[in-house]
Structure formats: C-alpha cells, structure tokens
N, C-alpha and C positions, 0 to 999 in steps of 0.2 A: 384321381391324381392318385398312385399308388402311393404304399408306407418310402417307397426307396426314395420317390418324386420330392415327397414333404420333408422328406429329413435334407437330402441332397439340397429343396428350397431353403431350406433354414440355416444351415450351413454356409450359403453363398454357392455353390456349386454349379453346373448347370443344368437346368430340368430339360425336358425331353425335345421341345418346342425350340429350344433356346439351340441347342446343339444340331437340329436341323436346318437352322435358321443358318447356324453360322459354315454348316458343311455347306451346303445348297448356296447360298449366296457366295460364299466364299470361291466357288467354283465357279460362277458367274461371272463374277468380280475377272478373277487370274482370265477366263478365256475372253472377254471384251481386253483388258488389257495386250492379253496375246496376241490379237487381233490388232488390232490397233498400234505395237510393234511394228506386224509385220506390214503391215499398211504405209507405215512411215520409211521403213525401209526401200519397201518397193517405188515409194515413191520422189526416195531419194538415190533413187538407184547410179543417176551419172554421177551426184558425188562421192558416191561411196567408192565408183570405180577411180579417180580422182586421189581418193583417200589412200587409196591401195596404192597406186605409182606410188604419190609420194613414200609411202611408208617402206616398202618395197626398194626403192634410190638408195634413202637413209640406211639401210641395215645393210646393202651392198658399199656403202664408204669408210666403215668400221676396219680397224686394221686386222686385225685376227679371222679373215673369212679364209678360205682353201677357197682354189681353181674352181673344185666342182658346185659348191654354193655362190661361188661368183655366174658359172655358167648357167645355173637354176635359174639366176638371178634376173640375168639377163635374157633367159628364156620368156620365164614370165613376164618380166616388161611389157617385152614384144607382145608377147599374147595379150596383154590391157589394152596397150596404145590400139592394134589392130580392135581390138572387140571394141572400146570409146570411137574411133574411124570409121570405124563400117558399118557399126551396127547399133550405135546410135545416135537420129540424126541431131546436128547441131543445126542455129539460129542462121549462121552466116551462108549452109549449102542450102537451107531452104528459102533464101530471096535469090539465089543465084536459081534456081530453076522456078 
C-alpha cells in the first residue's frame, strides 16, 4: 500500500480496490439492468402498442388541438392499429387457422 492509500484509508476515503470494484461492479449492474429493461419491453410489445393507442387517442380529445395535430394523431392511430392487426398475431386468429 502506498502512503496516499494509507492516508485515504485512515481518513475514510476510497482505496484503489474499492474504486475498482465500485466502477466495474457498477458498470456490470447497470448493463444487467439495461438488458433486463430491454427484455421486458420486447416481451410487453403488444401491451406497449395498445398503451400508445390510448395515449394518442387521449391527446386528441383535448380542446386546444389544431387541425394539423388532429390529422397527425389520426395517421398515428391508423398506423398503430394496422401494426397491431396485421403484424401482431392474436389468439383468436390463431384458433381460426
């Protein structure tokens, strides 16, 4: 141990191994949690599209919306409904086939 590490250890500062563990362990935990969040979002993709449909529809109901915003909202809703209907398989369609 060097003199500066001994001084830091006595004063309550971080030593080199503690900094190493803090930095690398923190990065590993952050990477793991990020990957877990991505997996959850992918698994809940169907619910995500339905939530987006409701959010856009709710934004279109407010009184101060312009014609251009209304048109953009209608186009977004039509696109999301088309994606949900054509690209995401439902249980009912699987049972019919």
